[in-house]
C-alpha positions as CSV (number, residue, x, y, z in Angstrom):
1,M,-36.9,-41.1,66.2
2,R,-40.2,-40.7,64.4
3,H,-40.9,-37.7,62.2
4,A,-44.0,-35.5,61.7
5,L,-43.8,-35.3,57.9
6,H,-44.4,-38.2,55.6
7,V,-44.3,-38.8,51.8
8,D,-47.6,-39.8,50.4
9,H,-46.4,-42.4,47.8
10,R,-49.5,-42.1,45.8
11,G,-49.1,-38.4,45.0
12,G,-45.5,-37.7,46.2
13,K,-46.9,-35.1,48.6
14,F,-45.9,-34.4,52.1
15,I,-48.6,-34.8,54.7
16,N,-48.4,-32.7,57.9
17,L,-49.4,-34.8,60.8
18,P,-50.4,-33.6,64.2
19,R,-47.5,-33.2,66.6
20,G,-46.5,-36.5,68.2
21,I,-48.1,-38.6,65.5
22,A,-45.8,-40.1,62.9
23,M,-46.3,-42.2,59.9
24,T,-43.5,-44.3,58.4
25,S,-43.4,-46.5,55.5
26,K,-41.7,-49.9,55.2
27,L,-39.4,-48.2,52.7
28,H,-38.5,-45.5,55.2
29,D,-37.8,-48.0,57.9
30,K,-35.7,-50.2,55.5
31,G,-33.8,-47.1,54.4
32,L,-33.2,-45.9,57.9
33,A,-31.8,-49.3,58.9
34,M,-29.6,-49.4,55.8
35,R,-28.4,-45.8,56.4
36,K,-27.4,-46.7,60.0
37,E,-25.7,-49.9,58.8
38,V,-23.6,-48.1,56.2
39,L,-22.9,-44.7,57.9
40,G,-23.1,-45.8,61.5
41,A,-26.1,-45.3,63.9
42,A,-24.3,-42.5,65.8
43,H,-23.8,-40.4,62.6
44,V,-27.3,-40.9,61.5
45,E,-28.8,-40.1,64.9
46,K,-26.7,-36.9,65.1
47,T,-28.0,-35.9,61.6
48,L,-31.5,-36.6,62.5
49,A,-31.2,-34.8,65.8
50,G,-30.5,-31.6,63.9
51,V,-33.6,-31.8,61.7
52,D,-36.1,-29.0,61.7
53,K,-39.3,-28.2,59.8
54,Y,-37.3,-27.0,56.9
55,T,-34.9,-30.0,56.6
56,Q,-37.4,-32.6,57.6
57,P,-38.7,-33.3,54.1
58,L,-35.1,-33.8,52.7
59,Q,-34.3,-36.3,55.4
60,E,-37.5,-38.2,54.7
61,I,-36.6,-38.4,51.0
62,V,-33.1,-39.4,51.8
63,N,-34.3,-42.2,54.1
64,E,-36.9,-43.5,51.8
65,Y,-35.4,-43.1,48.4
66,V,-31.6,-42.8,48.7
67,W,-31.3,-45.5,51.4
68,G,-34.6,-47.5,51.1
69,A,-35.1,-47.6,47.4
70,V,-31.6,-47.6,46.1
71,W,-29.0,-48.6,48.7
72,A,-31.2,-51.4,50.0
73,R,-31.6,-53.0,46.6
74,P,-30.2,-56.5,46.2
75,G,-28.2,-55.9,42.9
76,L,-25.1,-54.5,44.6
77,K,-23.5,-55.1,48.0
78,P,-23.0,-52.0,50.2
79,R,-19.2,-52.3,49.7
80,D,-19.7,-51.9,45.9
81,R,-22.1,-49.1,46.3
82,S,-19.6,-47.3,48.6
83,M,-16.8,-47.5,46.0
84,I,-19.2,-46.2,43.2
85,T,-20.3,-43.5,45.5
86,I,-16.8,-42.3,46.3
87,A,-16.1,-42.0,42.6
88,M,-19.3,-40.1,41.9
89,L,-18.8,-37.7,44.8
90,T,-15.3,-37.0,43.6
91,A,-16.6,-36.3,40.1
92,L,-19.3,-34.0,41.6
93,N,-16.7,-32.3,43.9
94,R,-18.8,-32.8,47.1
95,P,-16.1,-32.9,49.8
96,Q,-18.3,-33.2,52.9
97,E,-20.4,-36.1,51.5
98,L,-17.2,-37.6,50.2
99,K,-15.7,-37.7,53.7
100,T,-18.9,-39.3,55.0
101,H,-18.8,-42.0,52.3
102,I,-15.0,-42.7,52.7
103,R,-15.7,-43.4,56.4
104,A,-18.6,-45.6,55.3
105,A,-16.5,-47.4,52.8
106,L,-14.0,-48.4,55.5
107,T,-16.9,-49.7,57.6
108,N,-18.2,-51.6,54.5
109,G,-14.9,-53.4,54.0
110,V,-13.2,-51.2,51.4
111,T,-9.5,-50.9,52.2
112,K,-7.5,-47.7,52.4
113,E,-5.5,-48.9,49.3
114,E,-8.7,-49.5,47.3
115,I,-10.0,-45.9,48.2
116,S,-6.7,-44.5,47.1
117,E,-6.9,-46.4,43.8
118,I,-10.5,-45.2,43.2
119,L,-9.4,-41.5,43.7
120,L,-6.4,-42.0,41.5
121,H,-8.6,-43.5,38.8
122,A,-11.1,-40.6,39.3
123,N,-8.1,-38.3,38.5
124,V,-8.1,-39.5,35.0
125,Y,-11.8,-38.9,34.4
126,C,-12.6,-36.1,36.7
127,G,-9.5,-34.0,36.5
128,A,-6.6,-33.2,38.9
129,P,-8.5,-30.5,40.9
130,A,-11.3,-32.9,41.8
131,A,-8.8,-35.6,42.7
132,V,-6.6,-33.4,44.7
133,D,-9.6,-32.3,46.8
134,A,-10.7,-35.9,47.1
135,F,-7.2,-37.1,48.3
136,R,-7.3,-34.3,50.8
137,M,-10.7,-35.5,52.2
138,M,-9.3,-39.1,52.2
139,R,-6.3,-38.0,54.3
140,E,-8.6,-36.3,56.8
141,V,-10.6,-39.4,57.2
142,F,-7.6,-41.7,57.5
143,D,-5.9,-39.4,60.0
144,A,-9.0,-39.4,62.1
145,K,-9.1,-43.2,62.4
C-alpha cells in the first residue's frame, strides 16, 4: 500500500502528491518492514486499510520514525524493545497499545512468564491501578491465543 502524503525530511513538511502517485523513503520502507515483522503483517495492513486523509500523516510518522528510525536501530533486539515498550505503556496507562505490544512481545520471543514479571515490576514503579489494568490487558491477550 502506497500513500499519497510524504514527509519532506529537509523541512519536516508533508507534501500532497497527486492521487495515485506516492513517494516513500528508505526509512519509511524499513519502518514498514519492521512494523510488520514485530506486529504482524495482517495487523499492520488492517491498520493501514483504515487510514484516511486525517490519519494518513500520523501513519507516515509512525512508519518512518517509530518503526524506521527507532525500532529498526541495531542497539537493541526487537525482543528487548518489546519488553521496554510493555513497561512504558503500562506506566502511561495506554491499554489498547499495551495489548498490541503484548501480542508483539509473544511473537518476538518474550514468554508469558516474562510479561507477567514485567507487569509485576511495573506495579512497584507505576502503581497498582496501572498494573491492575495492565494485567487485565495481558489476560485478554493470553486468553485470545
